[in-house]
C-alpha positions as CSV (number, residue, x, y, z in Angstrom):
1,M,78.3,71.3,164.2
2,N,76.0,68.6,165.8
3,T,75.9,67.8,169.5
4,S,78.2,64.8,169.2
5,D,80.9,67.0,167.5
6,H,80.5,69.6,170.3
7,V,80.9,67.0,173.0
8,L,84.0,65.5,171.2
9,R,85.5,69.0,171.0
10,L,84.9,69.4,174.8
11,F,86.7,66.2,175.5
12,R,89.6,67.3,173.3
13,Y,89.6,70.5,175.4
14,D,89.6,68.5,178.6
15,N,92.6,66.4,177.5
16,W,94.4,69.6,176.5
17,A,93.7,71.3,179.8
18,N,94.8,68.3,181.8
19,E,98.1,68.3,179.9
20,Q,98.6,72.0,180.7
21,V,98.0,71.3,184.4
22,L,100.3,68.3,184.4
23,L,103.2,70.3,182.8
24,S,102.7,73.1,185.4
25,L,102.7,70.6,188.3
26,Q,105.7,68.7,187.0
27,D,107.6,72.0,186.7
28,N,106.7,73.1,190.2
29,I,106.4,69.8,192.2
30,G,107.2,70.2,195.9
31,F,105.4,73.6,196.4
32,D,103.3,74.0,199.5
33,G,100.0,72.4,198.4
34,S,101.5,70.2,195.7
35,D,100.4,66.9,197.4
36,Q,96.8,68.2,197.4
37,A,97.1,69.3,193.7
38,V,98.3,65.8,192.7
39,K,95.3,64.3,194.6
40,Y,92.9,66.6,192.7
41,F,94.6,65.6,189.4
42,A,94.3,61.9,190.2
43,H,90.7,62.4,191.3
44,I,89.8,63.7,187.8
45,A,91.0,60.4,186.4
46,G,89.3,58.3,189.1
47,S,86.0,60.1,188.7
48,Q,86.1,59.8,184.9
49,K,86.8,56.1,185.2
50,M,83.8,55.7,187.6
51,W,81.5,57.6,185.2
52,L,82.6,55.5,182.2
53,A,82.0,52.3,184.1
54,R,78.5,53.5,185.2
55,I,77.7,54.3,181.6
56,Q,79.0,51.0,180.3
57,E,77.4,49.1,183.1
58,T,80.7,47.5,184.2
59,S,81.8,46.8,187.7
60,I,82.8,49.9,189.8
61,E,83.9,47.7,192.7
62,D,87.6,48.2,192.1
63,I,87.5,51.8,191.0
64,A,88.9,54.3,193.5
65,I,87.3,57.7,193.1
66,W,90.4,59.2,194.9
67,P,93.1,57.0,193.5
68,D,96.7,57.2,194.6
69,Y,98.2,58.0,191.2
70,G,101.3,60.0,190.6
71,L,101.1,62.7,188.0
72,A,102.4,60.6,185.1
73,D,100.1,57.7,185.9
74,A,97.1,60.0,186.3
75,L,97.8,61.6,182.9
76,Q,98.2,58.2,181.3
77,H,94.8,57.1,182.7
78,L,93.3,60.3,181.5
79,K,94.7,59.8,178.0
80,T,93.3,56.3,177.8
81,L,90.0,57.5,179.2
82,N,89.9,60.2,176.6
83,Q,90.1,57.6,173.8
84,Q,87.4,55.6,175.5
85,W,85.2,58.7,175.8
86,K,85.7,59.4,172.1
87,Q,84.6,55.9,171.2
88,L,81.6,56.1,173.5
89,I,80.5,59.4,172.0
90,E,81.0,58.3,168.4
91,S,79.1,55.0,169.0
92,N,76.2,57.0,170.6
93,N,76.3,59.8,168.0
94,N,72.5,59.7,167.4
95,N,71.6,58.6,170.9
96,L,73.3,61.1,173.3
97,N,70.0,61.7,175.1
98,R,69.5,58.1,176.1
99,I,69.0,57.6,179.8
100,I,71.7,56.0,181.9
101,S,70.6,54.2,185.1
102,Y,73.3,54.0,187.8
103,K,73.9,54.3,191.5
104,N,76.0,57.0,193.1
105,S,78.7,56.2,195.7
106,K,76.1,56.1,198.5
107,G,74.0,53.5,196.6
108,T,71.2,55.9,195.6
109,S,69.7,55.1,192.1
110,F,69.5,57.8,189.5
111,E,68.6,58.1,185.8
112,T,70.4,60.8,183.8
113,S,70.8,61.4,180.1
114,L,74.1,60.5,178.6
115,S,74.6,64.0,177.3
116,D,74.2,65.5,180.9
117,I,76.7,63.0,182.2
118,L,79.2,63.9,179.5
119,F,78.8,67.6,180.3
120,H,79.2,66.8,184.0
121,V,82.5,65.0,183.4
122,I,83.9,68.0,181.6
123,I,82.7,70.5,184.2
124,H,83.9,68.3,187.1
125,G,87.4,68.2,185.6
126,Q,87.4,72.0,185.2
127,H,86.3,72.4,188.8
128,H,89.2,70.5,190.1
129,R,91.7,72.1,187.7
130,A,90.5,75.4,189.2
131,Q,91.3,74.1,192.7
132,I,94.7,73.2,191.5
133,A,95.1,76.7,190.0
134,K,94.2,78.2,193.4
135,L,96.8,76.0,195.1
136,L,99.4,77.2,192.6
137,R,98.4,80.8,193.1
138,N,98.6,80.4,196.9
139,A,102.2,79.2,196.3
140,K,102.9,82.3,194.2
141,I,103.1,80.2,191.0
142,D,101.2,81.3,187.9
143,P,98.8,78.5,186.9
144,P,98.5,77.5,183.3
145,A,95.7,79.2,181.3
146,T,93.2,76.4,180.9
147,D,90.1,78.4,180.0
148,F,88.3,77.0,177.0
149,I,89.0,80.1,175.0
150,F,92.7,79.5,175.1
151,F,92.2,76.0,173.7
152,S,89.8,77.4,171.1
153,R,92.3,79.9,169.9
154,A,95.1,77.3,169.6
155,N,92.9,74.7,168.0
């Protein structure tokens, strides 16, 4: 399996894990901490949108890194973004190490390889899903199993 195929698999995993979290949050909405969990979930979508715009060199002016999405809207954005990530990865199949120049939210300029940004997007989403899992556990709710190995066994 080449790098592009591995990255595509990771984005399929990311989509699957987001769906697992959404189902759990929908089933348990209203628990102590659910507002923060929804904010984390929406942030996953907002940050992915921001990174995609940086890579594609489109305006980030109207992108909220912490958008005020509800669960269904956040998931819909993530599904749309997942398709856009797939197209981006496939169109850069032989060029995943190309350098992306961008500015962070503080205006500092950086240059990072596309592959490192793609891995960051996946890891960032997992970080926030873990925060959501912690909020669920604190409310005595079993979080969904979103470890990569569970995805791997099922797919």
